[in-house]
Structure formats: structure tokens, C-alpha cells
N, C-alpha and C positions, 0 to 999 in steps of 0.2 A: 483387421481387429480381431482382438482376442474373442474366444467363445465367451467369455465373463462380459465382455463388453457388448457383444450382440444380444446376451441374455437381459442385461438390463436394458438396452434400447427396445427389446421387444416388449419386455415388460411396461417400458413407459408409454409406448406406442398402444399396447392394449387397453393400459389405464386413461390415456388420453381420449380414446375411440369412446369410452363410455361416459364422458362428460358432455354436459351442454355446450354449444357454442361460445356461450358467455366464458365459461370457466375455460374452454380450451384456449379462448384470447388472453385469459389472463395467464395460464401457462406460457404461453408465447411470449408474453410480455416479461415474465420473471426470467426466462431463459435467456432474453435479449439483455436483460439488466445484468445477469451473472456474467455473459460474454463480455460486456463492455467492461464490467470492474475486473475481470481478468486481463483484458487488454490494458487496462490502466495499471494495474499491478504489475503487468510485463514491462511497461513503458517504464515505469519507477524504478524498476530493479535495473533495466539497461542505462537509465540515467546515472544511478548510483554507481555503476561500473566504469563509467567513463570520467571519473576524477583523476586531474592530473595535479601531482605534487609541485609545489614550487610557484603557482601562478601570483601567489601575493606576497612573494619574497621580498623583504625590506619594507613591507608597509605597515607594519606592527612595532612598537617599542615598550618597552619595560623600564620604567623609570629607576633611577639609581638606589632610592629607599624602598624597593620592592618587597625586600626582605625584613626590614624593619617592624618592629611590632607595633601595633596601631595604640594610638593616644587612649586614654581613658575617656574622654570626652566622646569619642566614638561608640564605646561599649556602652555607655551609660545615657546615650541619647542627649546630650547637652549642647 
């Protein structure tokens, strides 16, 4: 741990000790929430890294008239 981390930890502990037990429990709950949120974020980032190109190759198609202009009925809502 760095000295800055120790200073923050010591400050948090000192502040926590001044709170009544109910509020201390609220702080514990919040810290657990943040830890869970961080774990989910890490898991999400890891999933994004595992993408594999070409898994759905040949499963899509583009019609022959893809680049043709759309008819006026499309734009006018008829």
C-alpha cells in the first residue's frame, strides 16, 4: 500500500468509528455494493475482450437492390 492509500484508510477508519452502529452498517452495505458493482464491471470488460471474429460468417445477406433508392411511398408514409 502506498502512503496515500494508508492515509485514506486511516481517515476512513477514524471517521467510521465516530458513527453509531446503524450508520456503520450502512457504510459496510455501501462498500459491499461498490465492490459488487466493480466486480460486475470487470466481468463485463473481460467478456468484451473475448469476442471472436467470423463466428456468424455467411449467416447474413444483403439484397441485390440494397443500393437502389427507396420509393416515394416509403418517404411519404403511404
